[in-house]
NUROFI-946010 format. One record per residue (C-alpha): x, y, z. Coordinates in steps of 0.02 Angstrom, whole numbers, padded with zeros to 5 digits. Each point is the difference from the previous one (the first is absolute). Example, Ala and Ser with C-alpha at 12.3 -4.5 7.8 and 13.67 -1.06 7.14 Angstrom:
2
u: 00615 | v: -00225 | w: 00390;
u: 00069 | v: 00172 | w: -00033;
***
This chain:
357
u: 00018 | v: 00003 | w: 00001;
u: 00053 | v: 00168 | w: -00062;
u: 00043 | v: 00101 | w: 00194;
u: -00111 | v: 00154 | w: -00002;
u: 00147 | v: 00136 | w: -00001;
u: -00047 | v: 00146 | w: 00114;
u: 00184 | v: 00071 | w: -00008;
u: 00008 | v: 00185 | w: -00083;
u: 00053 | v: -00088 | w: -00172;
u: 00026 | v: -00108 | w: -00096;
u: -00176 | v: -00022 | w: 00002;
u: -00150 | v: -00150 | w: -00059;
u: -00041 | v: 00035 | w: -00165;
u: -00116 | v: -00065 | w: -00092;
u: -00022 | v: -00160 | w: -00116;
u: -00007 | v: 00120 | w: -00155;
u: 00160 | v: 00080 | w: 00032;
u: 00102 | v: -00159 | w: 00055;
u: -00096 | v: -00071 | w: -00162;
u: 00099 | v: 00162 | w: -00094;
u: 00160 | v: -00066 | w: 00040;
u: -00029 | v: -00147 | w: -00125;
u: -00020 | v: 00111 | w: -00161;
u: 00173 | v: -00068 | w: -00064;
u: 00177 | v: 00057 | w: -00037;
u: 00006 | v: 00164 | w: -00100;
u: 00141 | v: 00099 | w: -00047;
u: -00025 | v: 00170 | w: 00075;
u: 00096 | v: 00093 | w: -00158;
u: -00137 | v: -00081 | w: -00111;
u: -00161 | v: 00100 | w: -00043;
u: -00128 | v: -00100 | w: 00120;
u: 00098 | v: 00053 | w: 00143;
u: -00007 | v: 00188 | w: -00037;
u: -00184 | v: -00012 | w: -00012;
u: 00019 | v: -00107 | w: 00174;
u: 00084 | v: 00159 | w: 00068;
u: -00117 | v: 00138 | w: -00103;
u: -00162 | v: -00057 | w: 00081;
u: 00081 | v: -00030 | w: 00172;
u: 00026 | v: 00152 | w: 00002;
u: -00143 | v: 00069 | w: -00075;
u: -00099 | v: -00087 | w: 00154;
u: 00111 | v: 00076 | w: 00147;
u: -00057 | v: 00146 | w: -00084;
u: -00189 | v: -00019 | w: -00009;
u: 00018 | v: -00069 | w: 00157;
u: 00083 | v: 00148 | w: 00108;
u: 00045 | v: 00133 | w: -00107;
u: -00112 | v: 00034 | w: -00137;
u: 00057 | v: 00145 | w: -00053;
u: 00159 | v: 00125 | w: -00015;
u: 00115 | v: -00179 | w: 00065;
u: 00112 | v: -00114 | w: -00088;
u: 00043 | v: -00168 | w: 00068;
u: 00175 | v: -00084 | w: -00001;
u: 00029 | v: -00189 | w: 00035;
u: 00152 | v: -00066 | w: 00104;
u: 00053 | v: -00175 | w: 00035;
u: 00025 | v: -00047 | w: 00158;
u: -00079 | v: 00030 | w: 00183;
u: -00089 | v: 00160 | w: 00074;
u: 00166 | v: 00062 | w: 00062;
u: 00067 | v: -00003 | w: -00181;
u: -00128 | v: 00129 | w: -00052;
u: 00005 | v: 00111 | w: 00164;
u: 00181 | v: -00005 | w: -00024;
u: -00024 | v: 00062 | w: -00193;
u: -00114 | v: 00137 | w: 00057;
u: 00110 | v: 00069 | w: 00136;
u: 00164 | v: -00016 | w: -00118;
u: -00085 | v: 00080 | w: -00134;
u: -00141 | v: 00138 | w: 00041;
u: 00133 | v: 00153 | w: 00036;
u: 00116 | v: 00105 | w: -00090;
u: 00168 | v: -00030 | w: 00075;
u: 00027 | v: 00113 | w: 00129;
u: -00153 | v: 00014 | w: 00083;
u: -00040 | v: -00083 | w: 00162;
u: -00141 | v: -00139 | w: 00050;
u: -00089 | v: 00029 | w: 00158;
u: -00029 | v: -00174 | w: 00062;
u: -00163 | v: -00008 | w: 00115;
u: 00062 | v: -00167 | w: 00111;
u: -00118 | v: -00079 | w: 00125;
u: 00019 | v: -00175 | w: -00061;
u: 00140 | v: -00142 | w: -00053;
u: -00033 | v: 00054 | w: -00184;
u: 00008 | v: 00197 | w: 00039;
u: 00160 | v: -00046 | w: 00098;
u: 00029 | v: -00109 | w: -00192;
u: -00039 | v: 00153 | w: -00112;
u: 00141 | v: 00088 | w: 00089;
u: 00115 | v: -00117 | w: -00013;
u: -00022 | v: -00004 | w: -00199;
u: 00021 | v: 00192 | w: 00007;
u: 00175 | v: -00041 | w: 00078;
u: 00048 | v: -00130 | w: -00106;
u: -00023 | v: 00097 | w: -00174;
u: 00082 | v: 00151 | w: 00075;
u: -00168 | v: 00098 | w: 00011;
u: 00021 | v: 00120 | w: 00136;
u: -00122 | v: 00002 | w: 00130;
u: -00120 | v: 00066 | w: 00146;
u: -00097 | v: -00095 | w: 00132;
u: -00136 | v: 00012 | w: 00092;
u: -00011 | v: -00162 | w: 00120;
u: -00154 | v: -00034 | w: 00108;
u: -00052 | v: -00139 | w: 00117;
u: -00068 | v: -00170 | w: -00104;
u: -00153 | v: 00035 | w: 00054;
u: -00008 | v: 00185 | w: -00018;
u: -00061 | v: 00105 | w: -00173;
u: 00110 | v: 00120 | w: -00052;
u: -00028 | v: 00152 | w: 00051;
u: -00070 | v: 00144 | w: -00123;
u: 00070 | v: 00143 | w: 00078;
u: 00189 | v: -00055 | w: 00001;
u: -00016 | v: -00065 | w: -00176;
u: -00053 | v: 00173 | w: -00054;
u: 00141 | v: 00111 | w: 00116;
u: 00121 | v: -00123 | w: -00074;
u: -00059 | v: 00030 | w: -00188;
u: 00002 | v: 00196 | w: 00033;
u: 00169 | v: -00002 | w: 00082;
u: 00092 | v: -00099 | w: -00130;
u: -00015 | v: 00045 | w: -00189;
u: 00121 | v: -00129 | w: -00054;
u: -00127 | v: -00141 | w: 00049;
u: -00075 | v: -00042 | w: -00154;
u: -00135 | v: -00168 | w: 00062;
u: -00083 | v: -00067 | w: 00112;
u: 00002 | v: -00183 | w: 00040;
u: -00135 | v: -00103 | w: 00111;
u: -00063 | v: -00173 | w: 00010;
u: -00188 | v: 00015 | w: -00034;
u: -00017 | v: -00174 | w: 00123;
u: 00152 | v: -00031 | w: 00113;
u: -00007 | v: -00189 | w: 00014;
u: 00081 | v: -00018 | w: 00157;
u: -00129 | v: 00045 | w: 00086;
u: -00138 | v: 00024 | w: -00097;
u: -00034 | v: 00163 | w: 00010;
u: -00052 | v: 00123 | w: -00124;
u: 00077 | v: 00168 | w: -00051;
u: -00092 | v: 00151 | w: -00052;
u: 00032 | v: 00000 | w: -00188;
u: -00116 | v: 00132 | w: -00030;
u: 00044 | v: 00115 | w: 00097;
u: 00165 | v: -00001 | w: -00021;
u: -00003 | v: -00003 | w: -00188;
u: -00102 | v: 00162 | w: 00002;
u: 00143 | v: 00059 | w: 00111;
u: 00128 | v: -00061 | w: -00098;
u: -00081 | v: 00076 | w: -00164;
u: -00031 | v: 00172 | w: 00067;
u: 00198 | v: 00015 | w: 00057;
u: 00032 | v: -00059 | w: -00178;
u: 00073 | v: -00164 | w: 00035;
u: 00007 | v: -00147 | w: -00063;
u: -00100 | v: -00150 | w: 00084;
u: 00049 | v: -00163 | w: -00002;
u: -00101 | v: -00131 | w: 00055;
u: 00036 | v: -00195 | w: 00055;
u: -00164 | v: -00088 | w: -00012;
u: 00080 | v: -00150 | w: -00025;
u: -00129 | v: -00076 | w: 00160;
u: -00140 | v: 00122 | w: -00056;
u: -00032 | v: 00016 | w: -00189;
u: -00176 | v: -00101 | w: -00014;
u: -00008 | v: -00012 | w: 00180;
u: -00030 | v: 00186 | w: 00042;
u: -00092 | v: 00132 | w: -00046;
u: 00118 | v: 00087 | w: -00095;
u: -00012 | v: 00130 | w: -00145;
u: 00163 | v: 00045 | w: -00095;
u: -00103 | v: 00166 | w: -00083;
u: -00093 | v: 00035 | w: 00148;
u: 00146 | v: -00020 | w: 00134;
u: 00118 | v: 00089 | w: -00107;
u: 00119 | v: -00167 | w: -00009;
u: 00142 | v: 00064 | w: -00137;
u: 00088 | v: -00181 | w: -00002;
u: -00075 | v: -00146 | w: 00081;
u: 00086 | v: -00188 | w: 00025;
u: -00073 | v: -00187 | w: -00004;
u: 00017 | v: -00175 | w: -00021;
u: -00113 | v: -00146 | w: -00076;
u: -00009 | v: -00109 | w: 00161;
u: -00086 | v: 00094 | w: 00122;
u: -00162 | v: 00099 | w: -00019;
u: 00002 | v: -00033 | w: -00177;
u: -00027 | v: -00198 | w: 00023;
u: 00158 | v: -00034 | w: -00141;
u: 00163 | v: -00075 | w: 00039;
u: 00168 | v: 00036 | w: 00056;
u: 00119 | v: 00055 | w: -00114;
u: -00081 | v: 00137 | w: -00093;
u: -00014 | v: 00186 | w: 00069;
u: -00071 | v: 00151 | w: -00067;
u: 00007 | v: 00209 | w: 00019;
u: -00128 | v: 00139 | w: -00031;
u: 00076 | v: 00155 | w: -00043;
u: -00078 | v: 00166 | w: -00080;
u: 00041 | v: 00007 | w: -00173;
u: 00065 | v: 00181 | w: 00017;
u: 00112 | v: -00078 | w: 00142;
u: 00074 | v: -00154 | w: -00095;
u: 00039 | v: 00133 | w: -00142;
u: 00107 | v: 00119 | w: 00113;
u: 00096 | v: -00162 | w: 00061;
u: 00066 | v: -00037 | w: -00161;
u: 00137 | v: 00146 | w: 00036;
u: 00023 | v: -00082 | w: 00166;
u: 00200 | v: -00086 | w: 00012;
u: -00036 | v: -00189 | w: 00046;
u: 00048 | v: -00064 | w: 00152;
u: -00032 | v: -00161 | w: -00055;
u: 00020 | v: -00108 | w: -00166;
u: -00146 | v: -00118 | w: 00024;
u: -00112 | v: 00091 | w: 00115;
u: 00001 | v: 00165 | w: -00084;
u: -00188 | v: 00037 | w: -00031;
u: 00034 | v: 00097 | w: -00185;
u: 00085 | v: -00151 | w: -00068;
u: -00162 | v: -00110 | w: 00053;
u: -00125 | v: 00116 | w: -00066;
u: 00089 | v: 00057 | w: -00153;
u: 00037 | v: -00179 | w: -00056;
u: -00199 | v: -00057 | w: 00066;
u: -00056 | v: 00165 | w: -00126;
u: 00086 | v: -00089 | w: -00130;
u: -00084 | v: -00150 | w: 00015;
u: 00169 | v: -00086 | w: 00052;
u: 00084 | v: -00036 | w: 00183;
u: 00156 | v: 00049 | w: 00060;
u: 00046 | v: -00165 | w: 00072;
u: -00055 | v: -00180 | w: 00018;
u: -00160 | v: 00023 | w: 00086;
u: -00096 | v: -00161 | w: 00111;
u: -00123 | v: -00018 | w: -00141;
u: -00100 | v: -00150 | w: 00099;
u: -00027 | v: 00126 | w: 00141;
u: -00066 | v: 00130 | w: -00144;
u: -00117 | v: -00130 | w: -00043;
u: -00066 | v: -00022 | w: 00162;
u: -00009 | v: 00188 | w: 00033;
u: -00102 | v: 00025 | w: -00148;
u: -00126 | v: -00130 | w: 00057;
u: -00009 | v: 00055 | w: 00180;
u: -00027 | v: 00187 | w: -00085;
u: -00146 | v: -00074 | w: -00106;
u: -00075 | v: -00055 | w: 00182;
u: 00018 | v: 00165 | w: 00085;
u: -00088 | v: 00102 | w: -00149;
u: -00131 | v: -00134 | w: 00013;
u: -00027 | v: 00019 | w: 00186;
u: 00043 | v: 00199 | w: -00014;
u: 00143 | v: 00061 | w: 00122;
u: -00141 | v: 00089 | w: 00110;
u: -00102 | v: -00168 | w: 00030;
u: 00195 | v: -00090 | w: 00027;
u: 00029 | v: 00123 | w: 00148;
u: -00194 | v: -00005 | w: 00049;
u: 00044 | v: -00196 | w: 00008;
u: 00160 | v: 00037 | w: 00117;
u: -00061 | v: 00101 | w: 00114;
u: -00160 | v: -00131 | w: 00036;
u: 00123 | v: -00127 | w: 00031;
u: 00099 | v: 00095 | w: 00133;
u: -00150 | v: 00082 | w: 00082;
u: -00056 | v: -00202 | w: 00020;
u: 00197 | v: -00037 | w: 00065;
u: 00000 | v: 00141 | w: 00109;
u: -00161 | v: -00066 | w: 00080;
u: 00055 | v: -00141 | w: 00010;
u: 00192 | v: 00028 | w: 00091;
u: -00123 | v: 00127 | w: 00119;
u: -00106 | v: -00154 | w: 00054;
u: 00162 | v: -00105 | w: 00021;
u: 00073 | v: 00123 | w: 00121;
u: 00156 | v: 00045 | w: -00120;
u: 00038 | v: 00197 | w: 00019;
u: 00035 | v: 00086 | w: -00141;
u: 00166 | v: 00117 | w: -00034;
u: -00078 | v: 00141 | w: -00090;
u: -00180 | v: 00086 | w: 00022;
u: -00115 | v: -00010 | w: -00120;
u: 00005 | v: 00165 | w: -00078;
u: 00208 | v: -00047 | w: -00058;
u: -00029 | v: -00175 | w: -00060;
u: -00002 | v: -00049 | w: -00185;
u: -00133 | v: -00104 | w: -00085;
u: 00120 | v: -00155 | w: -00043;
u: 00108 | v: -00030 | w: 00152;
u: -00045 | v: -00008 | w: 00216;
u: 00171 | v: -00009 | w: 00103;
u: -00053 | v: -00093 | w: 00170;
u: 00093 | v: -00010 | w: 00161;
u: 00065 | v: -00180 | w: 00030;
u: -00116 | v: -00074 | w: 00138;
u: 00074 | v: 00001 | w: 00173;
u: 00129 | v: -00142 | w: 00014;
u: -00013 | v: -00066 | w: -00169;
u: 00164 | v: 00017 | w: -00122;
u: -00006 | v: 00055 | w: -00177;
u: 00025 | v: -00160 | w: -00069;
u: -00092 | v: -00123 | w: 00110;
u: -00145 | v: 00099 | w: -00064;
u: 00056 | v: 00004 | w: -00169;
u: 00049 | v: -00171 | w: -00024;
u: -00185 | v: -00070 | w: 00073;
u: -00090 | v: 00094 | w: -00117;
u: 00099 | v: -00049 | w: -00156;
u: -00024 | v: -00182 | w: 00053;
u: -00191 | v: 00052 | w: -00024;
u: 00034 | v: 00091 | w: -00164;
u: 00045 | v: 00186 | w: 00055;
u: 00119 | v: 00092 | w: -00028;
u: 00029 | v: 00144 | w: 00084;
u: 00150 | v: 00134 | w: 00038;
u: 00109 | v: 00042 | w: 00110;
u: 00050 | v: 00204 | w: 00056;
u: 00138 | v: 00079 | w: -00059;
u: 00149 | v: 00093 | w: 00091;
u: -00037 | v: 00050 | w: 00179;
u: -00166 | v: -00082 | w: -00018;
u: 00058 | v: -00177 | w: -00059;
u: -00036 | v: -00089 | w: 00166;
u: -00151 | v: 00106 | w: 00068;
u: -00122 | v: -00012 | w: -00158;
u: -00077 | v: -00121 | w: -00121;
u: -00053 | v: 00070 | w: -00146;
u: -00181 | v: -00070 | w: -00128;
u: -00010 | v: 00086 | w: -00148;
u: -00177 | v: -00029 | w: -00126;
u: 00078 | v: 00024 | w: -00160;
u: -00036 | v: -00116 | w: -00150;
u: -00103 | v: -00133 | w: -00058;
u: -00093 | v: -00038 | w: 00150;
u: -00179 | v: -00003 | w: 00064;
u: -00092 | v: 00052 | w: 00152;
u: -00014 | v: -00189 | w: 00046;
u: 00193 | v: -00010 | w: -00024;
u: 00011 | v: 00130 | w: 00143;
u: -00118 | v: -00096 | w: 00099;
u: 00085 | v: -00177 | w: -00017;
u: 00145 | v: 00120 | w: 00067;
u: -00085 | v: 00063 | w: 00145;
u: -00060 | v: -00175 | w: 00065;
u: 00159 | v: -00062 | w: -00020;
u: 00083 | v: 00146 | w: 00092;
u: -00120 | v: -00024 | w: 00134;
u: 00041 | v: -00176 | w: 00021;
u: 00194 | v: 00057 | w: 00007;
u: -00025 | v: 00120 | w: 00126;
u: -00141 | v: -00119 | w: 00094;
***
């Protein structure tokens, strides 16, 4: 029996997405692959950015897409202001350092949203800051950052807004135009419900054109290199063909369901789980207003180590996820991403009650 994955990606996918892997071998320099790539890029825009944006496909994990975004978005010499309230904000800061991009950090506790006044003051004080980088869904804790407010502030201050939406896109209410996001990185294998190996970046077309004049700090992750090739119906480097087949099928499913309906499905699943967690006496790491739709962080039951809880649930067919960093020994995380039903979550709650019994 296939395990129910309650980790925040890779996720359980539908038989249709699995079947897409069997479409057959294909050379990436043939017209058939060019057609596939063009279809994926178009479907991404239909789903998430129907006007004034372009899409770029990247072979690799969501981290690859985020690093391509961070390393490509700003002109040489401009600083990046990184909002850091979790492991993935910290990761963007490390990316900027690795690419020798001057950076400024605003650090907050992992359970604390950023202070808009501090962001505004920092931007006012330093005109050399060219962009603001934020994680929408900080998967470290399941914290939802205020993307719309920060997008509006960043646009008003005349800076570029970079958004890591790897765990958020198709799971949270996100409108790139409304929220004034200039460039957004994501992956196939979380709320989009595709498979690992392919990621993508959505970019305002005007910014993408401007980025072509930026010096490259990377060969294989420089976004303009990928975009220029894909605009010519080609690819810069060998892509993960079978993962692209799966993404194509996953996007068909997403468009048929609609992004709004998927967000609501995830919200309903989270509510069912959280009602069950409360009934079982488990304590939440975050208050309700800061929680995302697709992941819940909980304190470990007193006297129970994570690995004991994990292993006993895995024996029953459910895979949960441990905490990270300083929270590693104190919490566990339950994601409700992927091709799962409310009955799957009800069975999980029954198993969890049995384990905690």
